[in-house]
C-alpha positions in Angstrom: 0.0 0.0 0.0 1.3 3.4 -0.9 0.7 5.9 1.9 -0.5 9.5 1.4 0.6 12.5 3.3 -1.2 15.9 3.4 1.0 18.6 4.8 -0.9 21.4 6.6 0.4 24.2 8.8 0.0 23.3 12.4 -0.2 25.8 15.2 3.1 26.9 16.8 3.2 28.8 20.1 5.5 29.7 22.9 4.1 28.6 26.2 3.7 31.3 28.8 5.1 34.1 26.6 3.5 36.5 24.0 4.7 35.7 20.5 7.6 37.9 19.3 9.2 38.2 16.0 12.6 37.3 17.5 11.3 34.3 19.4 12.7 30.8 18.3 10.2 28.5 16.7 9.9 24.7 17.3 8.6 22.5 14.4 7.9 18.8 14.2 8.9 18.2 10.6 8.2 14.4 10.7 5.6 13.1 10.8 3.5 15.9 9.2 0.0 17.2 10.0 -2.7 15.1 8.3 -0.3 12.4 7.1 -0.4 8.6 7.5 2.2 6.5 9.5 2.7 2.9 10.1 5.6 0.7 11.2 8.9 2.3 12.2 8.5 6.2 12.4 11.3 8.7 12.8 10.2 11.7 14.8 12.2 14.8 13.8 12.0 18.3 15.3 13.9 21.5 14.3 14.5 24.8 16.0 14.4 27.9 13.8 16.6 29.8 13.5 19.1 27.0 13.8 21.4 29.0 16.1 18.6 29.1 18.7 19.1 25.4 19.3 21.9 26.4 21.8 19.2 27.9 24.0 17.4 24.6 24.4 18.2 22.3 27.4 15.9 19.4 26.3 13.5 18.3 23.6 10.9 15.7 24.6 8.8 13.7 22.2 5.4 12.3 22.9 3.2 9.9 21.0 -0.5 9.5 22.0 0.3 11.1 25.4 3.2 8.8 26.2 6.8 10.1 26.4 9.0 8.5 23.7 12.4 10.1 24.3 14.2 13.2 25.6 17.1 14.7 23.7 19.6 17.2 25.2 21.1 18.5 21.9 20.7 18.6 18.2 19.8 16.6 16.1 16.4 16.3 17.8 15.1 13.0 16.6 14.2 9.5 17.8 12.5 6.4 16.6 9.0 5.0 17.5 7.0 2.1 16.1 3.5 3.0 15.2 2.2 -0.6 14.7 1.4 -2.3 11.5 -2.0 -0.7 10.9 -2.5 2.9 9.8 -4.2 4.4 12.8 -4.7 8.0 14.1 -2.0 9.3 16.3 -1.1 12.5 18.1 2.5 13.6 18.2 3.8 16.3 20.5 7.2 17.8 20.9 8.2 20.1 23.8 11.5 22.1 23.9 12.6 23.6 27.3 14.6 26.8 27.0 17.4 27.9 29.4 15.1 30.8 30.6 12.5 28.2 31.7 10.1 28.9 28.8 8.8 26.1 26.6 8.1 25.7 22.9 5.4 23.2 21.9 4.3 21.8 18.6 1.6 19.2 18.0 0.6 17.3 14.8 -2.2 14.8 14.2 -1.8 12.0 11.7 -4.8 10.2 10.1 -6.0 6.6 10.2 -7.6 4.4 7.6 -10.7 2.3 8.1 -10.4 -1.4 7.7 -11.9 -1.2 4.2 -9.5 1.5 3.1 -6.5 -0.3 4.5 -7.3 -3.4 2.6 -8.6 -2.1 -0.7 -7.0 1.3 -1.4 -3.6 1.9 -3.0 -2.2 5.3 -3.8 0.1 6.1 -6.7 2.5 8.9 -5.8 4.2 11.0 -8.5 7.1 13.4 -8.1 7.2 15.7 -11.1 9.7 18.3 -12.4 8.4 20.9 -14.9 10.5 23.0 -17.3 9.6 25.5 -19.9 10.7 25.6 -23.6 14.0 27.1 -22.6 14.7 24.4 -20.0 14.0 26.6 -17.0 12.2 25.2 -13.9 8.6 26.3 -13.6 7.3 27.2 -10.2 4.0 28.3 -8.8 1.8 25.7 -10.5 -1.4 24.5 -8.8 -3.3 21.3 -8.6 -5.6 22.6 -11.3 -2.7 22.9 -13.7 -2.0 19.2 -13.8 -3.8 16.2 -15.4 -2.8 12.6 -14.7 -3.6 9.6 -16.8 -3.3 5.9 -15.7 -3.1 3.6 -18.8 -4.8 6.4 -20.7 -7.6 7.0 -18.2 -7.9 10.4 -16.5 -7.5 10.3 -12.8 -8.5 12.5 -9.9 -5.6 14.1 -8.1 -6.3 13.5 -4.4 -3.2 15.1 -3.0 -0.9 17.9 -4.2 2.1 19.6 -2.7 4.6 22.1 -4.2 6.5 23.6 -1.2 8.3 22.3 1.8 7.8 18.7 0.9 9.6 16.3 3.2 12.4 14.4 1.5 14.0 11.1 2.3 17.1 10.5 0.3 19.6 7.6 -0.1 23.1 8.5 -1.2 24.5 5.3 -2.7 28.2 5.6 -3.2 30.4 3.0 -5.0 33.5 2.3 -2.9 34.9 -0.7 -4.9 38.6 -1.0 -5.5 38.4 0.8 -8.9 37.4 3.9 -7.0 40.7 4.0 -5.1 42.3 6.9 -7.0 39.2 9.1 -7.0 37.6 8.3 -3.7 39.0 11.4 -2.0 37.5 13.8 -4.5 34.2 11.9 -4.5 33.9 12.1 -0.8 34.6 15.8 -0.7 32.0 16.4 -3.4 29.4 14.1 -1.8 29.8 15.9 1.6 29.2 19.3 -0.1 26.1 17.9 -1.8 24.7 16.5 1.5 25.5 19.8 3.3 23.3 21.7 0.8 20.2 19.6 1.7 17.7 21.0 4.2 18.3 20.1 7.9 14.8 18.4 8.0 15.7 16.1 5.1 16.4 12.5 6.1 19.5 11.1 4.5 20.8 7.5 4.5 24.4 7.1 3.4 24.8 3.7 1.7 28.2 2.5 0.5 28.7 -0.5 -1.7 31.4 -2.6 -3.2 30.9 -6.4 -3.1 29.0 -5.8 0.1 26.6 -3.1 1.3 27.3 -0.8 4.3 25.1 1.8 5.9 27.2 4.2 8.0 24.3 6.6 8.5 20.6 5.9 8.5 18.0 8.7 8.1 20.3 11.3 9.5 19.2 14.9 9.7 22.3 16.2 11.4 24.8 17.5 8.8 27.8 16.5 11.0 26.4 12.9 11.1 26.2 12.8 7.3 29.8 14.2 7.0 31.2 11.6 9.5 29.5 8.8 7.6 31.2 9.8 4.3 34.6 10.4 5.9 34.7 6.8 7.1 34.4 5.4 3.6 37.4 3.6 1.9 37.8 1.9 -1.5 38.2 -1.9 -1.9 36.5 -5.0 -3.3 34.2 -5.7 -6.3 31.0 -3.9 -7.4 27.5 -5.1 -6.5 25.5 -2.4 -8.3 22.3 -4.3 -8.8 22.2 -5.3 -5.1 22.8 -1.6 -4.2 19.9 -0.4 -6.3 17.5 -2.9 -4.7 18.8 -2.2 -1.1 18.5 1.6 -1.6 14.8 1.2 -2.6 14.1 -1.0 0.3 15.7 1.5 2.8 13.3 4.3 1.9 10.5 4.7 4.4 6.8 4.0 4.2 5.8 7.6 5.1 4.5 9.6 2.1 6.6 12.5 0.8 9.4 12.8 -1.7 11.8 9.9 -1.9 15.0 10.0 -3.9 18.2 8.0 -4.6 21.5 9.5 -5.8 23.4 6.5 -7.2 27.0 6.8 -8.0 29.1 4.2 -9.7 32.1 4.0 -12.0 32.0 0.3 -13.2 30.0 -2.7 -14.4 28.4 -5.0 -11.9 30.7 -7.9 -10.8 29.4 -9.1 -7.5 25.6 -8.8 -7.2 23.5 -11.7 -6.0 20.5 -10.1 -7.8 20.1 -10.1 -11.6 19.8 -6.9 -13.7 16.1 -7.6 -14.4 15.4 -7.8 -10.7 16.9 -4.4 -10.2 14.9 -2.9 -13.0 11.7 -4.5 -11.9 12.2 -3.2 -8.3 12.8 0.3 -9.7 9.5 0.0 -11.7 7.7 -0.8 -8.4 9.1 2.1 -6.5 8.0 5.8 -6.4 11.6 7.0 -5.6 13.2 9.4 -8.1 16.6 8.1 -9.0 19.5 10.2 -10.1 22.2 7.9 -11.5 25.8 9.2 -11.9 28.3 7.2 -14.1 31.9 8.3 -13.8 35.2 7.3 -15.5 35.1 3.9 -17.1 31.3 3.8 -16.8 31.1 6.4 -19.6 32.6 3.8 -21.9 30.5 0.8 -20.7 27.3 0.7 -22.9 25.7 -1.9 -20.6 26.0 0.2 -17.5 25.0 3.4 -19.4 21.8 1.6 -20.5 21.0 0.4 -17.0 21.6 3.8 -15.4 19.6 5.6 -18.1 16.7 3.1 -17.8 16.3 3.2 -14.0 16.6 7.0 -14.0 14.1 7.7 -16.8 11.5 5.2 -15.5 11.6 6.9 -12.1 11.4 10.4 -13.5 15.0 11.2 -12.6 18.1 11.8 -14.7 21.3 10.0 -15.6 24.7 11.9 -15.8 28.0 10.6 -17.2 31.4 12.2 -16.8 35.0 11.0 -17.2 36.3 13.7 -14.9 35.8 13.5 -11.1 36.3 17.3 -11.0 33.0 17.8 -12.8 31.0 16.1 -10.0 30.3 19.5 -8.4 28.3 20.6 -11.4 26.4 17.3 -11.6 25.4 17.5 -7.9 24.3 21.1 -8.4 22.0 19.9 -11.2 20.5 17.2 -8.8 20.0 19.8 -6.1 18.2 22.1 -8.4 15.9 19.2 -9.4 15.1 18.4 -5.8 14.2 22.0 -5.1 11.7 22.2 -8.0 9.6 19.1 -7.4 5.8 18.8 -7.3 4.2 15.9 -5.5 0.9 14.5 -6.8 -1.1 11.4 -5.7 -4.2 9.5 -6.9 -6.0 6.4 -5.8 -5.1 3.4 -7.9 -7.9 2.3 -10.2 -9.4 -1.2 -9.5 -7.6 -4.2 -10.9 -4.1 -2.7 -11.0 -2.6 -5.0 -8.4 -1.7 -7.6 -11.0 2.1 -7.2 -11.2 1.7 -5.8 -14.7 3.2 -2.6 -16.0 0.8 0.4 -15.9 1.8 3.6 -17.7 1.5 7.1 -16.2 1.3 10.3 -18.1 1.4 13.7 -16.5 0.3 16.8 -18.5 0.4 20.5 -17.5 -2.1 23.0 -18.8 -1.0 25.1 -21.7 1.1 22.4 -23.4 4.2 24.6 -23.4 6.0 22.7 -20.6 8.2 19.6 -20.4 7.2 17.1 -17.7 9.6 14.7 -16.1 7.9 12.1 -13.9 7.8 8.4 -13.3 6.6 6.6 -16.4 4.6 3.9 -14.7 4.4 1.4 -11.9 3.8 -2.2 -10.9 1.8 -3.4 -7.9 2.4 -6.9 -6.5 -0.5 -9.1 -5.7 -1.4 -9.2 -2.0 
């Protein structure tokens, strides 16, 4: 089941004090108001402006009236298991300041009835819109979009265009063929991760003939940096396994999901077959940005794979022989991530048949280029 999130502004207030323009603000950025949660849930709070976090002595998280954890310093986040069913929950976060005042933020997530939980799937689409000159188009509304499933017009049930939560997996090839370039790759990757929003959840996945996860759903920039710093190059390349694992890691909460996949060589060590990696990509709503470097530029089979998984997901594939050009590639990916629209619709009956179903997204006026996932597969229950 695909889960749908509706992001609404929830009330923010400073307990015991009159609101002031200079007062810090506490926000619970995950989960979001009106969304759906099930299974493992990461609770994430931020203090704005970020330099006000030093005035906080403790941040306490509550779920349905029960204290989950208390955090003394940033990053303010912890894990909680919501159970397997999608039920209503109330999440509350309280920050205690050094002057004794408190900041409080509460969000309410929604539940599904038994019938909805069993019978309703949601298709989620992340779309990037550009004009005839290739410039990103902002400011579009739900009414500007039309979505077709196997040629049939669908009703868009959910639409977001700003401040959409992002969960990202940065999958970095650390096989032995990367030994000469690993230093530059790590520096570029750290700069890329530092440009993401503090509320974005980032998993760092490293792969050679094995798969390593030095950071899981980190929102703290320092945690992301330390994870990349620990990487070294050795072993073979299990690219197909890495694609599948990255898709599996992404959470069940609705919102934007993206994978930045970096590799310089052909698969040598995967347990999974190429077709399995492609099929798993077709069943995912993650946007994949595939980056081929060095010898990958001259390997037609790898180029075909990276281009296929990127285009099917609505992402892009990049190829460069020079590691020094990675900064420009990552800048392009960041710009894409900053100009995404999120649309959802309820899956038509009969689509849970493991067959390929095409998706077409159109924008009013016909003068725009739309990049979005091309279709989906739903496994039988």
